[in-house]
C-alpha positions in Angstrom: 31.6 186.8 196.1 32.9 184.2 198.7 35.3 185.1 201.1 38.3 184.7 201.4 39.3 184.0 204.8 37.8 181.5 207.2 36.7 182.1 210.6 36.5 179.5 213.0 33.8 181.1 215.8 30.7 182.4 215.0 30.3 186.3 214.7 29.0 188.2 218.1 26.1 190.4 218.1 28.1 194.1 218.2 26.7 197.2 216.3 30.9 197.6 215.6 31.8 200.5 212.9 35.5 200.8 211.1 36.8 203.5 209.8 40.2 204.0 208.2 42.5 206.1 209.6 46.3 207.4 208.6 49.1 205.2 209.8 49.4 204.7 213.8 52.6 204.0 216.0 52.0 201.0 217.8 54.1 201.4 220.8 53.3 201.5 223.9 49.8 199.4 222.9 48.8 195.9 223.8 48.3 193.6 220.9 45.2 192.0 221.5 44.4 190.0 218.0 46.4 188.7 214.8 46.0 186.7 212.5 47.8 185.7 208.7 46.6 184.1 205.6 48.5 182.5 203.1 47.4 182.2 199.3 50.2 180.3 197.4 53.8 181.0 198.0 53.7 184.6 198.1 50.4 186.2 198.8 50.5 186.4 202.9 48.3 188.6 204.5 48.2 189.7 208.0 45.9 191.6 210.4 46.9 193.1 214.1 44.3 194.7 216.3 45.9 196.6 219.4 44.2 198.2 222.2 45.6 202.0 223.0 46.5 203.2 226.7 42.5 204.7 226.1 41.3 202.1 225.4 40.7 202.4 221.5 41.1 199.5 219.1 43.6 200.0 216.0 44.2 197.7 212.9 46.9 197.3 210.7 46.3 194.9 207.6 49.8 194.3 206.5 52.0 192.1 204.3 55.5 191.6 203.6 55.1 191.6 200.0 56.2 195.2 198.5 53.3 194.9 196.4 50.7 195.3 198.5 49.3 198.6 200.5 48.9 198.5 204.4 45.5 199.7 205.4 45.2 201.1 209.5 41.9 201.3 210.7 40.1 202.1 213.9 37.0 199.5 215.2 34.2 201.2 217.6 31.4 199.7 219.3 33.1 197.3 220.4 33.6 196.2 224.6 36.3 195.1 225.2 35.4 193.5 227.9 34.2 190.4 226.1 37.5 190.0 224.9 39.1 186.8 225.9 42.7 187.4 228.1 45.5 185.8 225.8 47.6 183.3 227.1 50.9 183.8 225.8 51.4 179.9 224.3 47.7 179.8 222.5 46.8 181.3 219.4 44.5 184.9 220.0 41.1 183.7 220.3 39.0 185.1 217.6 35.8 184.7 219.0 35.3 188.2 219.8 36.1 189.8 216.3 33.1 191.4 214.7 31.4 190.9 211.1 32.6 194.5 210.5 36.5 193.9 211.1 36.3 190.6 208.7 34.8 192.3 206.2 37.2 194.4 206.3 39.9 192.5 206.5 38.8 190.0 203.8 37.9 193.2 201.9 41.3 194.6 202.0 43.1 191.3 200.6 40.5 191.2 198.0 41.1 194.4 196.5 45.2 193.5 197.2 45.1 190.5 195.3 
């Protein structure tokens, strides 16, 4: 099956892993990546990646649609030093997002669609 999401950048070479976790509270964390994908009028899917104060990366997949279940993940094995700084007015840079994260996001959309 083809991926439902489109990524403009090449996949970085990392051995990242993604593990599902319980929902988390992002207060005090820094949002380091976010995106939204829309399919038709009423299907929107979103992903936010947060960096905790201790350096852990946590990902939340969510939608405003009540029929879609939110899921949370922890990402390990990513060198966050390669993450571009967010400039405030430009979109988040995706070039550091590993294949494992992209695959989990796409799988979540496929399961919820």
